[in-house]
N, C-alpha and C positions, 0 to 999 in steps of 0.2 A: 407390408404397410401398414403400422398405426393406429388403432381403431378411433374413431372420432371422443370415445369416453378419455383416452389417456391423452389426446389433445386439450383437451377440457381441463384437463387435472392440473397438469403444469404449472401453465398462469396462476390458475387458481394457488396452486401449493405454493408456488413463490408468494403471491402475496399476502398469504396468510403469515407463510415465515417471516417477510417484511418487517408487516406490523407488528407481529411478535418480539422479536426479537429488538427492533426498535426499545420497544417499549422497557424489554428488560434491561435493555444499555442504558436509559435515560432512567430508569430507577423509577419510572410511573409501576411498570411491575418490580416489588424493590426485592429485595434479597427473603428469602421466606416465606414471601407469596406463594397460597396453594391454589389449584383449578382442575380441572377433571376436563375428559376428554367432552364432556356434555356440557362443559363450558364453551368450549372451542367451537364444538359444532353450533350451538345456539348462538354467539355470537356472532359467526362470520356464517352461517345459513351453510355449511357443509355436512358431508356428509360422512359418520363416524371413521369410515377409512382416510379419510383425509386428513380429518383430527388428528388420528393416531402416525400419520405420515410426519405431520407436522411436528408431534412432541417427539419422536422418535430424532429428526431432525435436528431438532434443539438442544437431544438429551447429546448426541452426538457432539456437538459446540461447545459442550458443557454449561449451559447455560439455564438448563432443568436438570433433574431429577426424578422419576417416575416411581410410586411404589402402589399396591394395590390399597394398600391402609389407608392413605393419603391423598394421595392422587397424584398431580403435578407440583411438584416446589419449584421455586426458582433459585439460582444459589449464587454462591456469593462469586464477585470478578475474579478471584486467585485460580478457581477452576473453568473460567472461560476458554476457549480456544483461543488465544491470542492471536498466532498466526494467519489462523484460517482468513479467508479472502471475503468470505460474510462478514464477522466479526468486528474487521477492520473499518469494513463499507461502513457497515450499520454507528459505528462509532465517529467515522468522518460525517455521515448524514448529522449525527448529535450535535448540537452546536453545545452544549455543554462540554461532550467528549470530545470537540474536533482537536483542540490546540495540543491536548494530553497526548491526542492518538498521532499527530504529526511530530510531535516531541519524540514519543518514544520510536519512530520510526525512523527519524533522522537520528535518532543517538544506535539505533541498533547499524545505520550505516555506517558510522562513527565505527564502532565495535570490527565491520568487516569489510568495506571497499578499501581504505589503505592496504591491508595486506592481500586484498585481491586485486590492488593497483600493484603493487611487486612482485606477486605472483604472474600476473601478466606482462611485465617488463619480460620475466623469463621466456615463459612458455606460448606466449598469444604466434598465433599463425600472422605471416606476412602479410597476406589480406586483411588481416583482424588490424593489425598495426595501421595500414594504410586506409582504413575504412576510418577508426578513432580520430584522425590527424581530419580524416575531409568532413566529420561529422562537426568538429570540437571549431572547423572554422565556418563553415555553417551556422551553427548557433552563434556564434562573434557576429555573422552577418544579416541573421535575423536579428538580431538584438542592438545593435545600431541602428537599425532602422523601425526599430519601436515595434519589434514583432512580438515581445517579450510573453504578451499572453495565445500569441496565435496556436492554432491545431498544429501547425508545421513545425515550434518551434516545442512544443512540448512534446511531438514523435519523436524528434530528432535527439530531445535529452533526454528522453526515454531508451532509445534505439542504444544512444551512446554509454548509458549506466548499465543498460544490460550486459551489452557487446563487451565492455567491461569484465563484468562478472559472470559469464562465459569464457573470454580469454583466459580466465587464471587458470582455466584447464580441472579447477577444484569442483566437480558435481556439487559440493555441498553448500556453496557459496554460489552456482547458478540455479540452483534450487530455492534461493531465498529470494530471486527477482523478480516474482511478484509482489511480495510483500514490500521489498526494499524501495520499487518506484511506485507504490501510494503515496510516498510522500510528494514525490512531482507530478503526481494526477492531482491530491487534493490541495496541496498548494494556488494550481491552477484554477480550480474550480471553485474555489471560496473563495477568491479575491488577491491571495496572499503575494499573488506574483505581479512583477510590476511588468508594464507594457517596456519599459528601457530600463532592462536588466544592468546592474553598477558592471563598469569595465574591467575587474579585478575579476569578477565571478569568470567573466567571459574567456580574461587573459587566462586564469586559473585551470579550466579546461582544456586550453589549447597546449600549456606547459603541463598538464598529465597527461595529455594526450602525444605528447614530443617524446616526453619522459619512455611512456612504453613504448612507442616506436626503437626509441633510440637504446633500449636494455637496459635503463636505466631505472632499476628498481626500487634503489633508496630513495630516488628523485621522485620517484610515481608513486611512493606512500605518503612522502612529506607533501607533494602536491594534493593528493587526496584528501588526505587529513587538514591542511588549510582552509581546504574548500568547503567541506563538511562542518567543521567547529565554525564556520562565520557562518553556514545554514541554522545550525543550531541556536546559536546565541542570537540572531531576529527570530529564531521561534519563541525562546525561553521570554527574552520581555518583548515588544509589539512587533509586529516582523516589519522590518523597512522594506520590502519588497525588493532587494536587489541581487542576490547571485539564486542559482537552482540548484 
């Protein structure tokens, strides 16, 4: 059984990390800024042990570097662990970073999901093919009844795209799932998803699922690319809130 001190430290450390991480992401703590463990401890009224743990976590994320001579230094964006879920979430929370992060995530999807769809058409298990078709039908039903921003729609959309990556049979594609589905969560959480999703996007999910079910890799890749390209176009301009 964990002792009471560890139970108290964990949420405290998380709170400190979230505060410092978001300040670095937004530039409130700009590149090159320096501070010390004593600064962290004094600001948040925490022990040196917790301050050190926070510093180590930020180091692992590429947000800071530490040295005895200088202390803790904020690193440039090029050093950030951009695939880490904490960094992604902090960028999504920060309004100046949100649009750029969503666009970057969707461009990553464009680079990965079409090939994953082609592979899924070849390697997906029968039950995975069936579930993809069922999920696409569910998305259409929910979308056509004005439930595009509902939890049920988001969960079905996440499951659809997660299953597609898994069904590809490529463990490296599947490992990218948390990063790739962040764009789905982000669009819904920050009001960029329509209550009434566009019919083209809903139909594209069904056509994609059917292509995978039929083992048509070329069509699956094409449908996936078209779907994600439309999403990216909406993110480059002002999002029209249509496809997912």
